[in-house]
GUNU-711165 format. One record per residue (C-alpha): residue number from 1; x, y, z. Coordinates in steps of 0.1 Angstrom, whole numbers, always signed. Last residue first. Layout:
<rs>
R mitor    xx    yy    zz
R   NUM     X     Y     Z
...
</rs>
This chain:
<rs>
R mitor    xx    yy    zz
R   468   +40  +617  -221
R   467   +10  +594  -218
R   466   +28  +567  -237
R   465   +53  +563  -209
R   464   +26  +561  -182
R   463    +8  +534  -201
R   462   +40  +514  -207
R   461   +49  +516  -170
R   460   +14  +504  -161
R   459   +18  +476  -187
R   458   +50  +464  -171
R   457   +33  +464  -137
R   456    +3  +445  -151
R   455   +25  +416  -162
R   454    -3  +392  -172
R   453    -2  +360  -152
R   452    -7  +329  -173
R   451   +25  +312  -161
R   450   +46  +340  -147
R   449   +52  +377  -154
R   448   +35  +377  -188
R   447   +34  +404  -215
R   446    +2  +407  -235
R   445    +5  +399  -271
R   444   +10  +417  -304
R   443    +0  +450  -288
R   442   -28  +475  -295
R   441   -31  +505  -272
R   440   -64  +520  -261
R   439   -67  +552  -242
R   438   -92  +568  -218
R   437  -105  +533  -210
R   436  -142  +533  -202
R   435  -151  +528  -165
R   434  -164  +563  -160
R   433  -189  +557  -188
R   432  -207  +529  -170
R   431  -208  +497  -192
R   430  -241  +494  -210
R   429  -230  +469  -237
R   428  -240  +495  -264
R   427  -218  +521  -246
R   426  -189  +497  -244
R   425  -192  +490  -282
R   424  -193  +527  -290
R   423  -162  +533  -269
R   422  -146  +503  -285
R   421  -151  +517  -320
R   420  -138  +551  -310
R   419  -108  +535  -293
R   418   -97  +514  -323
R   417  -102  +477  -327
R   416   -72  +458  -342
R   415   -66  +429  -318
R   414   -45  +420  -287
R   413   -56  +448  -264
R   412   -40  +472  -239
R   411   -66  +493  -221
R   410   -60  +524  -200
R   409   -81  +533  -169
R   408   -77  +566  -151
R   407   -60  +573  -118
R   406   -57  +602   -93
R   405   -85  +621  -109
R   404   -68  +655  -110
R   403   -31  +649  -119
R   402   -38  +615  -135
R   401   -17  +583  -130
R   400   -25  +554  -152
R   399   -45  +524  -140
R   398   -45  +491  -159
R   397   -68  +473  -183
R   396   -58  +440  -200
R   395   -73  +426  -231
R   394   -74  +395  -253
R   393   -86  +385  -288
R   392  -104  +418  -295
R   391  -119  +421  -330
R   390  -152  +403  -322
R   389  -158  +425  -291
R   388  -167  +403  -262
R   387  -131  +406  -249
R   386  -137  +442  -241
R   385  -166  +433  -218
R   384  -144  +409  -198
R   383  -116  +434  -197
R   382  -138  +461  -181
R   381  -149  +437  -154
R   380  -114  +425  -147
R   379  -102  +461  -144
R   378  -124  +466  -113
R   377  -130  +504  -112
R   376  -135  +521   -78
R   375  -148  +557   -78
R   374  -129  +583   -57
R   373  -119  +604   -88
R   372  -108  +572  -106
R   371   -96  +545   -82
R   370   -83  +516  -102
R   369   -83  +482   -84
R   368   -52  +462   -93
R   367   -37  +463   -58
R   366   -66  +444   -42
R   365   -65  +419   -70
R   364   -98  +409   -87
R   363  -131  +392   -85
R   362  -124  +358   -70
R   361  -157  +340   -63
R   360  -157  +311   -38
R   359  -186  +287   -38
R   358  -204  +280    -6
R   357  -239  +277   -20
R   356  -249  +311    -6
R   355  -220  +328   -23
R   354  -185  +333   -10
R   353  -167  +366   -18
R   352  -135  +377   -34
R   351  -107  +403   -36
R   350   -72  +389   -39
R   349   -41  +399   -19
R   348   -39  +364    -5
R   347   -36  +374   +31
R   346   -20  +344   +49
R   345   -36  +345   +84
R   344   -20  +344  +119
R   343   -30  +380  +127
R   342    +6  +391  +125
R   341    +6  +381   +88
R   340   +11  +346   +75
R   339   +33  +342   +44
R   338   +63  +329   +64
R   337   +89  +343   +87
R   336  +123  +332  +100
R   335  +139  +331   +66
R   334  +162  +308   +48
R   333  +133  +291   +29
R   332  +101  +309   +35
R   331   +80  +299   +65
R   330   +52  +277   +76
R   329   +38  +268   +42
R   328    +0  +269   +39
R   327   -22  +238   +31
R   326   -18  +226   +67
R   325   -35  +256   +81
R   324   -41  +292   +70
R   323   -62  +312   +46
R   322   -73  +348   +36
R   321   -94  +362    +8
R   320   -98  +400    +9
R   319  -133  +413    +9
R   318  -165  +413   -11
R   317  -199  +406    +4
R   316  -219  +376    -6
R   315  -219  +359   +28
R   314  -211  +386   +55
R   313  -177  +401   +60
R   312  -151  +393   +86
R   311  -131  +422  +102
R   310   -96  +433   +92
R   309  -104  +470   +86
R   308  -103  +465   +48
R   307  -130  +437   +50
R   306  -119  +401   +56
R   305  -130  +369   +39
R   304  -122  +336   +57
R   303  -102  +304   +53
R   302   -91  +272   +70
R   301   -87  +245   +45
R   300   -93  +208   +52
R   299  -126  +207   +34
R   298  -112  +224    +4
R   297  -127  +258    -5
R   296  -157  +254   -29
R   295  -151  +261   -66
R   294  -130  +287   -83
R   293  -161  +306   -94
R   292  -178  +322  -125
R   291  -176  +296  -153
R   290  -176  +265  -131
R   289  -204  +278  -110
R   288  -226  +287  -140
R   287  -220  +253  -155
R   286  -230  +234  -124
R   285  -201  +215  -108
R   284  -193  +181  -123
R   283  -160  +192  -138
R   282  -150  +202  -102
R   281  -140  +236   -90
R   280  -109  +237   -69
R   279  -102  +258   -38
R   278   -75  +269   -13
R   277   -41  +259   -28
R   276   -12  +273    -9
R   275    +3  +304    +7
R   274   +33  +318   -12
R   273   +28  +297   -43
R   272    -8  +309   -46
R   271   -43  +294   -46
R   270   -72  +288   -69
R   269   -88  +262   -92
R   268  -109  +268  -122
R   267  -133  +248  -144
R   266  -138  +239  -181
R   265  -162  +212  -194
R   264  -154  +200  -229
R   263  -181  +206  -255
R   262  -154  +221  -278
R   261  -167  +254  -292
R   260  -196  +261  -269
R   259  -174  +249  -239
R   258  -145  +272  -249
R   257  -167  +302  -258
R   256  -185  +299  -224
R   255  -153  +297  -205
R   254  -139  +326  -225
R   253  -170  +347  -217
R   252  -167  +338  -180
R   251  -132  +352  -179
R   250  -110  +327  -160
R   249   -93  +347  -132
R   248   -55  +343  -132
R   247   -30  +315  -122
R   246   -55  +287  -125
R   245   -70  +265  -152
R   244   -88  +231  -154
R   243   -99  +214  -187
R   242  -120  +182  -186
R   241  -131  +151  -205
R   240  -106  +151  -233
R   239  -105  +120  -256
R   238  -120  +136  -287
R   237   -98  +167  -286
R   236  -102  +184  -319
R   235   -97  +222  -318
R   234   -92  +244  -349
R   233   -72  +273  -338
R   232   -79  +308  -323
R   231   -95  +291  -292
R   230   -61  +277  -284
R   229   -48  +311  -275
R   228   -76  +319  -250
R   227   -73  +285  -235
R   226   -36  +288  -229
R   225   -40  +323  -215
R   224   -66  +310  -190
R   223   -38  +289  -174
R   222   -30  +253  -175
R   221   -43  +218  -169
R   220   -56  +195  -197
R   219   -74  +163  -188
R   218   -82  +133  -211
R   217   -50  +134  -232
R   216   -51  +109  -261
R   215   -13  +113  -265
R   214   -16  +121  -302
R   213   -45  +145  -298
R   212   -30  +163  -267
R   211    +4  +165  -284
R   210   -11  +182  -315
R   209   -32  +206  -294
R   208    -2  +216  -274
R   207   +20  +220  -305
R   206    -4  +243  -322
R   205   -13  +263  -291
R   204   +24  +271  -285
R   203   +43  +267  -253
R   202   +81  +274  -254
R   201  +103  +247  -237
R   200   +91  +219  -261
R   199   +88  +186  -241
R   198   +49  +187  -240
R   197   +49  +158  -215
R   196   +17  +139  -208
R   195   +13  +124  -173
R   194    -4   +91  -169
R   193   -30   +85  -141
R   192   -23   +60  -113
R   191   -36   +83   -86
R   190    +0   +91   -75
R   189    +7  +102  -111
R   188   -20  +129  -107
R   187    +2  +146   -81
R   186   +26  +156  -108
R   185    -2  +178  -122
R   184    +2  +203   -94
R   183   +37  +210  -106
R   182   +23  +224  -138
R   181    +3  +250  -118
R   180   +31  +258   -94
R   179   +61  +261  -117
R   178   +89  +237  -126
R   177   +64  +214  -143
R   176   +60  +242  -169
R   175   +25  +251  -181
R   174    +2  +230  -203
R   173    +2  +200  -180
R   172   -14  +171  -199
R   171   -31  +145  -177
R   170   -39  +110  -192
R   169   -67   +96  -171
R   168   -78   +60  -168
R   167   -60   +56  -135
R   166   -82   +82  -118
R   165   -84  +119  -113
R   164  -118  +130   -99
R   163  -108  +167  -103
R   162  -118  +175   -67
R   161  -100  +144   -54
R   160   -69  +151   -74
R   159   -66  +186   -58
R   158   -76  +177   -22
R   157   -55  +146   -19
R   156   -24  +161   -35
R   155   -27  +193   -15
R   154   -29  +172   +17
R   153    +2  +153    +8
R   152   +22  +183    -5
R   151   +16  +202   +27
R   150   +26  +172   +48
R   149   +57  +165   +28
R   148   +68  +201   +35
R   147   +70  +229    +9
R   146   +93  +258   +17
R   145   +85  +288    -5
R   144  +115  +308   -18
R   143  +108  +345   -25
R   142  +113  +358   -60
R   141  +135  +389   -63
R   140  +119  +423   -61
R   139   +86  +433   -77
R   138   +66  +413  -102
R   137   +61  +383   -79
R   136   +66  +347   -92
R   135   +73  +326   -61
R   134  +101  +301   -63
R   133   +94  +267   -49
R   132  +117  +248   -25
R   131  +107  +211   -22
R   130  +109  +183    +3
R   129  +109  +201   +36
R   128  +105  +174   +63
R   127   +75  +179   +86
R   126   +55  +149   +73
R   125   +84  +125   +78
R   124   +82   +93   +57
R   123  +118   +81   +62
R   122  +144   +86   +36
R   121  +156   +55   +17
R   120  +193   +46   +21
R   119  +214   +48   -11
R   118  +215   +17   -34
R   117  +251   +12   -44
R   116  +263   +17   -79
R   115  +251    +5  -113
R   114  +224   +13  -137
R   113  +232   +51  -138
R   112  +208   +70  -160
R   111  +223   +93  -186
R   110  +212  +128  -176
R   109  +187  +149  -194
R   108  +202  +183  -190
R   107  +199  +212  -166
R   106  +206  +195  -133
R   105  +220  +220  -108
R   104  +243  +209   -80
R   103  +248  +212   -42
R   102  +223  +240   -39
R   101  +233  +265   -12
R   100  +196  +276   -10
R    99  +204  +313   -10
R    98  +233  +310   -35
R    97  +213  +289   -60
R    96  +182  +311   -58
R    95  +202  +344   -61
R    94  +223  +330   -90
R    93  +193  +319  -109
R    92  +175  +352  -104
R    91  +206  +372  -117
R    90  +210  +348  -146
R    89  +174  +353  -157
R    88  +148  +327  -151
R    87  +127  +316  -181
R    86  +136  +279  -178
R    85  +120  +277  -144
R    84  +142  +263  -117
R    83  +126  +236   -95
R    82  +146  +232   -62
R    81  +143  +196   -51
R    80  +153  +188   -15
R    79  +173  +157    -6
R    78  +162  +129   +17
R    77  +170  +100    -7
R    76  +133   +97   -16
R    75  +130  +135   -18
R    74  +154  +135   -48
R    73  +140  +104   -66
R    72  +104  +115   -71
R    71  +109  +149   -86
R    70  +139  +135  -104
R    69  +117  +109  -122
R    68   +91  +135  -132
R    67  +119  +158  -145
R    66  +133  +129  -166
R    65   +99  +124  -182
R    64  +102  +158  -200
R    63   +84  +191  -194
R    62  +114  +214  -197
R    61  +144  +210  -174
R    60  +161  +231  -147
R    59  +164  +210  -116
R    58  +182  +225   -86
R    57  +194  +201   -59
R    56  +193  +210   -22
R    55  +211  +188    +2
R    54  +192  +177   +34
R    53  +200  +140   +30
R    52  +231  +135    +8
R    51  +240  +142   -28
R    50  +276  +132   -34
R    49  +275  +125   -71
R    48  +272   +88   -65
R    47  +241   +95   -44
R    46  +225  +113   -73
R    45  +233   +84   -97
R    44  +220   +58   -73
R    43  +187   +76   -67
R    42  +185   +85  -104
R    41  +187   +47  -113
R    40  +159   +40   -88
R    39  +138   +67  -104
R    38  +145   +53  -139
R    37  +135   +17  -129
R    36  +103   +32  -113
R    35   +96   +49  -146
R    34  +101   +17  -166
R    33   +77    -2  -143
R    32   +51   +25  -144
R    31   +53   +23  -182
R    30   +67   +50  -206
R    29   +44   +56  -235
R    28   +59   +74  -265
R    27   +67  +110  -275
R    26   +69  +116  -237
R    25   +38   +99  -223
R    24   +43   +91  -187
R    23   +29   +64  -164
R    22   +14   +41  -190
R    21    +3    +7  -178
R    20   +29   -21  -181
R    19   +35   -26  -143
R    18    -1   -23  -133
R    17    -3   -35   -97
R    16   +33   -35   -87
R    15   +41    -5  -107
R    14   +11   +14   -92
R    13   +22    +5   -57
R    12   +58   +14   -64
R    11   +48   +47   -79
R    10   +26   +55   -48
R     9   +55   +45   -26
R     8   +77   +70   -44
R     7   +56   +98   -30
R     6   +66   +92    +6
R     5   +44  +115   +29
R     4   +17   +88   +30
R     3   +28   +52   +23
R     2   +12   +36    -6
R     1    +0    +0    +0
</rs>
């Protein structure tokens, strides 16, 4: 039987019960037995390189089966994996490696060692830190989240349970395994599902759709940007039963367009690398809940919605989302503090509310609200209306400084609609005039600061620069 807090035991159980079943698809099917052989070879190879319990090992690889094997092998010998996204700059890389004192960095698909002594197996300790995850903030250097075996175990149980992952699934991560959303997919292997590797370091909708078809993927997991970009292509995914996204709010109009086009249910999940995962919507949830909410908070989660003064709000009222408990890391790596504030809660920085059915709605970021002459403008609302225009493929609205009003909204669109045309459209849609962007800038694509996260800070700088 699998042993909680020891991920390799789930692989061993699956290999013992279904040795020839597919564990990973990486241009071909790799069986559970073959993957287990690879994990054991990596254990020996890492030990031969001097990796010992407590050592940190950086892994900088695209979505390939070698990463899956290393993610299992490193904690099983007591080491700590440090996923290093391929997009990191040299400065960020150096900071992460120096701060963690990483013994080595693996950035190529190593030849597996079939010889050597078998290193001791690490015990199943729920408090042991098994992974250091880099956050993806837009200011300052990324912080390093410390993920314990307990945190990963409860997240695995909650995430895969909500998505009803089973051994018949073939799960395709559309974002890097080295980052939070893609990393979530690794839990599906414990349920006996196969993981589908994109392999290419740069995501494109054409390649993703081709791999999904060839691998017979049943579940695709990514960010709304993936879905938005796939919708501009012909989509044929006969084996897919569900799509799940996170990292940014899923615009309801995009969810509707996806399901109308493909017939595949789409839902959202919610959390942060700093704190943890709070909620997952299931493919079986009612359509309106899947399109407008991130699901119900996990049963194990402790959470609440607070008003600006720090007090709780009533059901249906908007406030800041907060959480604590086993799903939240205790402290950042190398620091004596964690994500929880003095009140004992991790403040997510997101505005949301819980409806009468217990579903969590995330309506925006606290810092992204635009205050125009004392009136609040939620940019997500304006963006959702802009995306309804047939010539707008994507949109982002940010605040620009104004000498009299404080801030005014500015829109960046992927498309070819002009301001006059969009003003007329917003008027026909009934959007309040004070929410209309004062300027519209067309761009080839919206800049990203992480998987699926639009870099609003960069766009604010562009908006200010173009106002001069």
